[in-house]
C-alpha positions in Angstrom: 5.2 -11.9 23.1 4.8 -8.4 20.9 1.9 -6.8 20.0 0.7 -5.7 16.7 1.8 -1.6 16.7 -1.3 -0.9 14.6 -3.8 -2.6 17.2 -6.1 -5.3 17.6 -7.4 -7.0 14.4 -4.6 -6.1 11.9 -1.9 -8.3 10.1 0.8 -6.4 8.4 2.1 -7.5 5.0 5.1 -6.8 3.2 5.5 -7.1 -0.8 8.5 -6.9 -3.2 7.8 -5.0 -6.2 10.2 -3.4 -9.6 12.4 -0.4 -8.4 10.7 2.0 -10.3 6.8 1.1 -8.9 8.4 1.2 -5.4 10.4 4.6 -6.3 7.2 6.1 -7.6 5.3 5.2 -4.3 7.7 6.8 -2.1 7.8 9.9 -4.0 4.1 10.5 -4.3 3.8 9.6 -0.7 6.5 12.1 0.2 4.3 14.6 -1.8 1.7 14.4 0.5 3.8 14.2 3.5 2.8 10.4 4.7 4.7 7.7 4.6 4.7 4.8 1.7 3.1 2.2 3.9 0.4 5.2 4.8 0.0 5.8 1.2 -0.4 2.4 0.2 -2.8 1.7 2.5 -5.1 5.4 1.6 -4.7 4.4 -2.7 -5.4 0.2 -2.0 -8.6 1.0 0.2 -9.8 3.5 -2.3 -9.6 1.0 -5.1 -11.2 -1.9 -3.1 -13.9 0.4 -2.3 -14.7 1.2 -5.7 -15.6 -2.1 -6.5 -13.6 -2.5 -9.4 -12.1 -5.3 -10.7 -8.4 -5.8 -11.3 -7.6 -6.9 -14.7 -4.6 -9.1 -14.6 -2.3 -9.6 -17.5 1.1 -10.4 -18.5 3.5 -7.8 -19.1 
């Protein structure tokens, strides 16, 4: 049995997104010398802490 490299009480998730968005996330993460996953974790954490609701709309 393997363990999660992030530690106990964590879960790994994956998402698919348009190439333009993925490239932008990678660019921003690299500019801060972070992995893309670490950058996404930071921005998602900040959004959740803000308490703002996400407005979902069809594009």
